[in-house]
Biotite code that builds the C-alpha atoms (Angstrom):
import biotite.structure as struc

atoms = struc.array([
    struc.Atom([9.423, -37.415, 105.884], chain_id="A", res_id=1, res_name="UNK", atom_name="CA", element="C"),
    struc.Atom([5.849, -36.567, 105.004], chain_id="A", res_id=2, res_name="UNK", atom_name="CA", element="C"),
    struc.Atom([3.455, -35.665, 107.820], chain_id="A", res_id=3, res_name="UNK", atom_name="CA", element="C"),
    struc.Atom([0.108, -37.577, 108.633], chain_id="A", res_id=4, res_name="UNK", atom_name="CA", element="C"),
    struc.Atom([-1.563, -34.672, 106.944], chain_id="A", res_id=5, res_name="UNK", atom_name="CA", element="C"),
    struc.Atom([-4.952, -35.222, 105.355], chain_id="A", res_id=6, res_name="UNK", atom_name="CA", element="C"),
    struc.Atom([-6.501, -34.498, 101.930], chain_id="A", res_id=7, res_name="UNK", atom_name="CA", element="C"),
    struc.Atom([-9.429, -32.282, 101.838], chain_id="A", res_id=8, res_name="UNK", atom_name="CA", element="C"),
    struc.Atom([-12.016, -32.340, 99.087], chain_id="A", res_id=9, res_name="UNK", atom_name="CA", element="C"),
    struc.Atom([-12.553, -28.625, 99.556], chain_id="A", res_id=10, res_name="UNK", atom_name="CA", element="C"),
    struc.Atom([-8.627, -27.917, 98.626], chain_id="A", res_id=11, res_name="UNK", atom_name="CA", element="C"),
    struc.Atom([-7.336, -27.857, 95.289], chain_id="A", res_id=12, res_name="UNK", atom_name="CA", element="C"),
    struc.Atom([-5.942, -31.076, 94.022], chain_id="A", res_id=13, res_name="UNK", atom_name="CA", element="C"),
    struc.Atom([-2.430, -31.734, 95.394], chain_id="A", res_id=14, res_name="UNK", atom_name="CA", element="C"),
    struc.Atom([-2.903, -29.693, 98.590], chain_id="A", res_id=15, res_name="UNK", atom_name="CA", element="C"),
    struc.Atom([-3.367, -31.283, 102.078], chain_id="A", res_id=16, res_name="UNK", atom_name="CA", element="C"),
    struc.Atom([-4.141, -30.010, 105.520], chain_id="A", res_id=17, res_name="UNK", atom_name="CA", element="C"),
    struc.Atom([-1.584, -30.106, 108.480], chain_id="A", res_id=18, res_name="UNK", atom_name="CA", element="C"),
    struc.Atom([-2.195, -32.631, 110.843], chain_id="A", res_id=19, res_name="UNK", atom_name="CA", element="C"),
    struc.Atom([-2.457, -30.255, 113.865], chain_id="A", res_id=20, res_name="UNK", atom_name="CA", element="C"),
    struc.Atom([-5.427, -28.434, 115.529], chain_id="A", res_id=21, res_name="UNK", atom_name="CA", element="C"),
    struc.Atom([-5.552, -24.571, 115.243], chain_id="A", res_id=22, res_name="UNK", atom_name="CA", element="C"),
    struc.Atom([-8.991, -23.327, 116.144], chain_id="A", res_id=23, res_name="UNK", atom_name="CA", element="C"),
    struc.Atom([-8.890, -20.130, 114.156], chain_id="A", res_id=24, res_name="UNK", atom_name="CA", element="C"),
    struc.Atom([-7.414, -21.699, 111.039], chain_id="A", res_id=25, res_name="UNK", atom_name="CA", element="C"),
    struc.Atom([-9.852, -24.432, 111.390], chain_id="A", res_id=26, res_name="UNK", atom_name="CA", element="C"),
    struc.Atom([-12.630, -21.854, 111.529], chain_id="A", res_id=27, res_name="UNK", atom_name="CA", element="C"),
    struc.Atom([-11.607, -19.987, 108.390], chain_id="A", res_id=28, res_name="UNK", atom_name="CA", element="C"),
    struc.Atom([-10.035, -22.934, 106.366], chain_id="A", res_id=29, res_name="UNK", atom_name="CA", element="C"),
    struc.Atom([-9.303, -25.540, 105.529], chain_id="A", res_id=30, res_name="UNK", atom_name="CA", element="C"),
    struc.Atom([-5.989, -24.069, 104.530], chain_id="A", res_id=31, res_name="UNK", atom_name="CA", element="C"),
    struc.Atom([-3.495, -26.574, 102.678], chain_id="A", res_id=32, res_name="UNK", atom_name="CA", element="C"),
    struc.Atom([0.126, -27.011, 101.683], chain_id="A", res_id=33, res_name="UNK", atom_name="CA", element="C"),
    struc.Atom([1.931, -28.897, 99.117], chain_id="A", res_id=34, res_name="UNK", atom_name="CA", element="C"),
    struc.Atom([5.560, -29.579, 98.626], chain_id="A", res_id=35, res_name="UNK", atom_name="CA", element="C"),
    struc.Atom([7.050, -29.650, 95.110], chain_id="A", res_id=36, res_name="UNK", atom_name="CA", element="C"),
    struc.Atom([10.718, -29.693, 93.984], chain_id="A", res_id=37, res_name="UNK", atom_name="CA", element="C"),
    struc.Atom([11.885, -28.625, 97.488], chain_id="A", res_id=38, res_name="UNK", atom_name="CA", element="C"),
    struc.Atom([9.655, -25.718, 97.725], chain_id="A", res_id=39, res_name="UNK", atom_name="CA", element="C"),
    struc.Atom([6.370, -25.392, 99.791], chain_id="A", res_id=40, res_name="UNK", atom_name="CA", element="C"),
    struc.Atom([3.131, -23.411, 98.635], chain_id="A", res_id=41, res_name="UNK", atom_name="CA", element="C"),
    struc.Atom([-0.072, -23.004, 100.124], chain_id="A", res_id=42, res_name="UNK", atom_name="CA", element="C"),
    struc.Atom([-3.873, -22.435, 99.140], chain_id="A", res_id=43, res_name="UNK", atom_name="CA", element="C"),
    struc.Atom([-7.493, -22.282, 100.152], chain_id="A", res_id=44, res_name="UNK", atom_name="CA", element="C"),
    struc.Atom([-10.681, -22.137, 98.309], chain_id="A", res_id=45, res_name="UNK", atom_name="CA", element="C"),
    struc.Atom([-12.506, -19.023, 99.180], chain_id="A", res_id=46, res_name="UNK", atom_name="CA", element="C"),
    struc.Atom([-16.227, -18.757, 99.794], chain_id="A", res_id=47, res_name="UNK", atom_name="CA", element="C"),
    struc.Atom([-18.944, -16.372, 101.089], chain_id="A", res_id=48, res_name="UNK", atom_name="CA", element="C"),
    struc.Atom([-17.565, -16.678, 104.614], chain_id="A", res_id=49, res_name="UNK", atom_name="CA", element="C"),
    struc.Atom([-14.513, -14.993, 103.470], chain_id="A", res_id=50, res_name="UNK", atom_name="CA", element="C"),
    struc.Atom([-16.354, -11.928, 101.631], chain_id="A", res_id=51, res_name="UNK", atom_name="CA", element="C"),
    struc.Atom([-16.629, -8.441, 102.960], chain_id="A", res_id=52, res_name="UNK", atom_name="CA", element="C"),
    struc.Atom([-19.738, -6.028, 102.642], chain_id="A", res_id=53, res_name="UNK", atom_name="CA", element="C"),
    struc.Atom([-18.441, -5.216, 99.157], chain_id="A", res_id=54, res_name="UNK", atom_name="CA", element="C"),
    struc.Atom([-18.508, -8.743, 98.079], chain_id="A", res_id=55, res_name="UNK", atom_name="CA", element="C"),
    struc.Atom([-14.909, -9.114, 97.519], chain_id="A", res_id=56, res_name="UNK", atom_name="CA", element="C"),
    struc.Atom([-12.417, -11.154, 99.782], chain_id="A", res_id=57, res_name="UNK", atom_name="CA", element="C"),
    struc.Atom([-12.054, -9.512, 103.113], chain_id="A", res_id=58, res_name="UNK", atom_name="CA", element="C"),
    struc.Atom([-8.509, -7.957, 103.560], chain_id="A", res_id=59, res_name="UNK", atom_name="CA", element="C"),
    struc.Atom([-8.404, -9.775, 107.260], chain_id="A", res_id=60, res_name="UNK", atom_name="CA", element="C"),
    struc.Atom([-8.772, -13.155, 105.645], chain_id="A", res_id=61, res_name="UNK", atom_name="CA", element="C"),
    struc.Atom([-6.009, -12.493, 103.116], chain_id="A", res_id=62, res_name="UNK", atom_name="CA", element="C"),
    struc.Atom([-3.710, -11.225, 105.829], chain_id="A", res_id=63, res_name="UNK", atom_name="CA", element="C"),
    struc.Atom([-4.654, -14.382, 107.955], chain_id="A", res_id=64, res_name="UNK", atom_name="CA", element="C"),
    struc.Atom([-3.522, -16.403, 104.940], chain_id="A", res_id=65, res_name="UNK", atom_name="CA", element="C"),
    struc.Atom([-0.489, -14.575, 104.502], chain_id="A", res_id=66, res_name="UNK", atom_name="CA", element="C"),
    struc.Atom([0.399, -15.050, 108.221], chain_id="A", res_id=67, res_name="UNK", atom_name="CA", element="C"),
    struc.Atom([-0.065, -18.788, 107.928], chain_id="A", res_id=68, res_name="UNK", atom_name="CA", element="C"),
    struc.Atom([1.975, -19.027, 104.789], chain_id="A", res_id=69, res_name="UNK", atom_name="CA", element="C"),
    struc.Atom([4.945, -16.814, 105.955], chain_id="A", res_id=70, res_name="UNK", atom_name="CA", element="C"),
    struc.Atom([5.146, -18.835, 109.224], chain_id="A", res_id=71, res_name="UNK", atom_name="CA", element="C"),
    struc.Atom([5.043, -22.221, 107.564], chain_id="A", res_id=72, res_name="UNK", atom_name="CA", element="C"),
    struc.Atom([7.434, -20.928, 104.947], chain_id="A", res_id=73, res_name="UNK", atom_name="CA", element="C"),
    struc.Atom([9.852, -20.063, 107.808], chain_id="A", res_id=74, res_name="UNK", atom_name="CA", element="C"),
    struc.Atom([9.815, -23.192, 109.559], chain_id="A", res_id=75, res_name="UNK", atom_name="CA", element="C"),
    struc.Atom([8.914, -26.238, 107.211], chain_id="A", res_id=76, res_name="UNK", atom_name="CA", element="C"),
    struc.Atom([12.494, -27.167, 106.421], chain_id="A", res_id=77, res_name="UNK", atom_name="CA", element="C"),
    struc.Atom([13.932, -26.376, 110.028], chain_id="A", res_id=78, res_name="UNK", atom_name="CA", element="C"),
    struc.Atom([13.040, -29.482, 111.965], chain_id="A", res_id=79, res_name="UNK", atom_name="CA", element="C"),
    struc.Atom([12.330, -28.845, 115.672], chain_id="A", res_id=80, res_name="UNK", atom_name="CA", element="C"),
    struc.Atom([11.332, -25.304, 115.054], chain_id="A", res_id=81, res_name="UNK", atom_name="CA", element="C"),
    struc.Atom([8.225, -23.217, 115.325], chain_id="A", res_id=82, res_name="UNK", atom_name="CA", element="C"),
    struc.Atom([7.695, -19.505, 115.258], chain_id="A", res_id=83, res_name="UNK", atom_name="CA", element="C"),
    struc.Atom([5.691, -16.560, 116.140], chain_id="A", res_id=84, res_name="UNK", atom_name="CA", element="C"),
    struc.Atom([5.253, -13.358, 113.927], chain_id="A", res_id=85, res_name="UNK", atom_name="CA", element="C"),
    struc.Atom([6.902, -10.412, 115.200], chain_id="A", res_id=86, res_name="UNK", atom_name="CA", element="C"),
    struc.Atom([6.101, -8.013, 112.169], chain_id="A", res_id=87, res_name="UNK", atom_name="CA", element="C"),
    struc.Atom([4.062, -8.359, 109.093], chain_id="A", res_id=88, res_name="UNK", atom_name="CA", element="C"),
    struc.Atom([3.619, -5.893, 106.327], chain_id="A", res_id=89, res_name="UNK", atom_name="CA", element="C"),
    struc.Atom([1.011, -6.419, 103.554], chain_id="A", res_id=90, res_name="UNK", atom_name="CA", element="C"),
    struc.Atom([0.339, -4.589, 100.427], chain_id="A", res_id=91, res_name="UNK", atom_name="CA", element="C"),
    struc.Atom([-3.192, -5.066, 98.848], chain_id="A", res_id=92, res_name="UNK", atom_name="CA", element="C"),
    struc.Atom([-2.692, -5.160, 95.028], chain_id="A", res_id=93, res_name="UNK", atom_name="CA", element="C"),
    struc.Atom([-6.091, -6.339, 93.700], chain_id="A", res_id=94, res_name="UNK", atom_name="CA", element="C"),
    struc.Atom([-9.341, -7.603, 95.129], chain_id="A", res_id=95, res_name="UNK", atom_name="CA", element="C"),
    struc.Atom([-10.205, -11.558, 95.234], chain_id="A", res_id=96, res_name="UNK", atom_name="CA", element="C"),
    struc.Atom([-13.632, -12.955, 94.612], chain_id="A", res_id=97, res_name="UNK", atom_name="CA", element="C"),
    struc.Atom([-15.360, -15.509, 96.606], chain_id="A", res_id=98, res_name="UNK", atom_name="CA", element="C"),
    struc.Atom([-15.014, -18.913, 94.753], chain_id="A", res_id=99, res_name="UNK", atom_name="CA", element="C"),
    struc.Atom([-11.339, -18.007, 94.083], chain_id="A", res_id=100, res_name="UNK", atom_name="CA", element="C"),
    struc.Atom([-8.685, -20.405, 94.822], chain_id="A", res_id=101, res_name="UNK", atom_name="CA", element="C"),
    struc.Atom([-6.135, -18.289, 96.616], chain_id="A", res_id=102, res_name="UNK", atom_name="CA", element="C"),
    struc.Atom([-2.548, -19.591, 96.579], chain_id="A", res_id=103, res_name="UNK", atom_name="CA", element="C"),
    struc.Atom([0.532, -18.299, 98.460], chain_id="A", res_id=104, res_name="UNK", atom_name="CA", element="C"),
    struc.Atom([4.292, -18.679, 97.892], chain_id="A", res_id=105, res_name="UNK", atom_name="CA", element="C"),
    struc.Atom([6.991, -17.367, 99.996], chain_id="A", res_id=106, res_name="UNK", atom_name="CA", element="C"),
    struc.Atom([10.774, -17.420, 100.523], chain_id="A", res_id=107, res_name="UNK", atom_name="CA", element="C"),
    struc.Atom([13.169, -17.049, 103.400], chain_id="A", res_id=108, res_name="UNK", atom_name="CA", element="C"),
    struc.Atom([15.321, -14.122, 102.708], chain_id="A", res_id=109, res_name="UNK", atom_name="CA", element="C"),
    struc.Atom([17.421, -14.061, 105.776], chain_id="A", res_id=110, res_name="UNK", atom_name="CA", element="C"),
    struc.Atom([17.639, -16.405, 108.804], chain_id="A", res_id=111, res_name="UNK", atom_name="CA", element="C"),
    struc.Atom([19.527, -15.367, 112.086], chain_id="A", res_id=112, res_name="UNK", atom_name="CA", element="C"),
    struc.Atom([20.075, -17.021, 115.252], chain_id="A", res_id=113, res_name="UNK", atom_name="CA", element="C"),
    struc.Atom([16.785, -15.800, 116.668], chain_id="A", res_id=114, res_name="UNK", atom_name="CA", element="C"),
    struc.Atom([14.854, -14.452, 113.658], chain_id="A", res_id=115, res_name="UNK", atom_name="CA", element="C"),
    struc.Atom([13.717, -15.343, 110.123], chain_id="A", res_id=116, res_name="UNK", atom_name="CA", element="C"),
    struc.Atom([12.902, -12.915, 107.514], chain_id="A", res_id=117, res_name="UNK", atom_name="CA", element="C"),
    struc.Atom([10.219, -14.061, 104.970], chain_id="A", res_id=118, res_name="UNK", atom_name="CA", element="C"),
    struc.Atom([8.545, -12.424, 101.866], chain_id="A", res_id=119, res_name="UNK", atom_name="CA", element="C"),
    struc.Atom([5.928, -13.739, 99.546], chain_id="A", res_id=120, res_name="UNK", atom_name="CA", element="C"),
    struc.Atom([2.528, -13.059, 97.671], chain_id="A", res_id=121, res_name="UNK", atom_name="CA", element="C"),
    struc.Atom([-0.918, -14.310, 97.261], chain_id="A", res_id=122, res_name="UNK", atom_name="CA", element="C"),
    struc.Atom([-2.514, -14.803, 93.867], chain_id="A", res_id=123, res_name="UNK", atom_name="CA", element="C"),
    struc.Atom([-5.692, -16.102, 92.302], chain_id="A", res_id=124, res_name="UNK", atom_name="CA", element="C"),
    struc.Atom([-5.979, -17.348, 88.914], chain_id="A", res_id=125, res_name="UNK", atom_name="CA", element="C"),
    struc.Atom([-2.436, -15.892, 88.239], chain_id="A", res_id=126, res_name="UNK", atom_name="CA", element="C"),
    struc.Atom([-3.569, -12.406, 89.467], chain_id="A", res_id=127, res_name="UNK", atom_name="CA", element="C"),
    struc.Atom([-1.660, -10.747, 91.985], chain_id="A", res_id=128, res_name="UNK", atom_name="CA", element="C"),
    struc.Atom([-3.736, -10.138, 95.208], chain_id="A", res_id=129, res_name="UNK", atom_name="CA", element="C"),
    struc.Atom([-1.234, -9.093, 98.003], chain_id="A", res_id=130, res_name="UNK", atom_name="CA", element="C"),
    struc.Atom([2.369, -8.972, 98.776], chain_id="A", res_id=131, res_name="UNK", atom_name="CA", element="C"),
    struc.Atom([3.818, -9.596, 102.227], chain_id="A", res_id=132, res_name="UNK", atom_name="CA", element="C"),
    struc.Atom([7.093, -9.226, 104.134], chain_id="A", res_id=133, res_name="UNK", atom_name="CA", element="C"),
    struc.Atom([7.483, -10.475, 107.691], chain_id="A", res_id=134, res_name="UNK", atom_name="CA", element="C"),
    struc.Atom([9.887, -11.235, 110.542], chain_id="A", res_id=135, res_name="UNK", atom_name="CA", element="C"),
    struc.Atom([9.286, -14.222, 112.684], chain_id="A", res_id=136, res_name="UNK", atom_name="CA", element="C"),
    struc.Atom([10.740, -15.158, 115.928], chain_id="A", res_id=137, res_name="UNK", atom_name="CA", element="C"),
    struc.Atom([12.365, -18.644, 115.795], chain_id="A", res_id=138, res_name="UNK", atom_name="CA", element="C"),
    struc.Atom([11.139, -21.013, 118.721], chain_id="A", res_id=139, res_name="UNK", atom_name="CA", element="C"),
    struc.Atom([12.405, -24.551, 119.641], chain_id="A", res_id=140, res_name="UNK", atom_name="CA", element="C"),
    struc.Atom([9.826, -27.257, 119.526], chain_id="A", res_id=141, res_name="UNK", atom_name="CA", element="C"),
    struc.Atom([8.170, -28.639, 116.407], chain_id="A", res_id=142, res_name="UNK", atom_name="CA", element="C"),
    struc.Atom([4.466, -28.284, 115.745], chain_id="A", res_id=143, res_name="UNK", atom_name="CA", element="C"),
    struc.Atom([2.947, -31.908, 115.735], chain_id="A", res_id=144, res_name="UNK", atom_name="CA", element="C"),
    struc.Atom([2.102, -32.861, 112.249], chain_id="A", res_id=145, res_name="UNK", atom_name="CA", element="C"),
    struc.Atom([4.270, -30.273, 110.452], chain_id="A", res_id=146, res_name="UNK", atom_name="CA", element="C"),
    struc.Atom([5.574, -31.411, 107.038], chain_id="A", res_id=147, res_name="UNK", atom_name="CA", element="C"),
    struc.Atom([9.166, -32.406, 106.420], chain_id="A", res_id=148, res_name="UNK", atom_name="CA", element="C"),
    struc.Atom([11.226, -31.040, 103.670], chain_id="A", res_id=149, res_name="UNK", atom_name="CA", element="C"),
])
């Protein structure tokens, strides 16, 4: 069952926001998701707010987006579950530019009773920007508005 998420004109076509409030993500976003063929992916349209002093996308924004993607990858198909990040490793591969549509994909590599292991990548225009691997702690209690598989 699909959530009551909303479509944003700022997000790329096909992406929608989760129907929950997260003050930090609301500040740097909108960040969206889409479900296609049983897989979830994420995107945001970068702008000058996301730039560093060198004029490229700030590493902190890319890491924020990676954390968003890895957490939601870990729980989107697990009804009644949410998570918190325990560990996250990011490798910067290339610089992004303000105006880029940055997309994220991820996969669960292992799920135990209390932890989920996730890996993925961020791209812009087919160019690899960042890879990530993470461990999240599994928690009971679904986030309101989370999409269903």
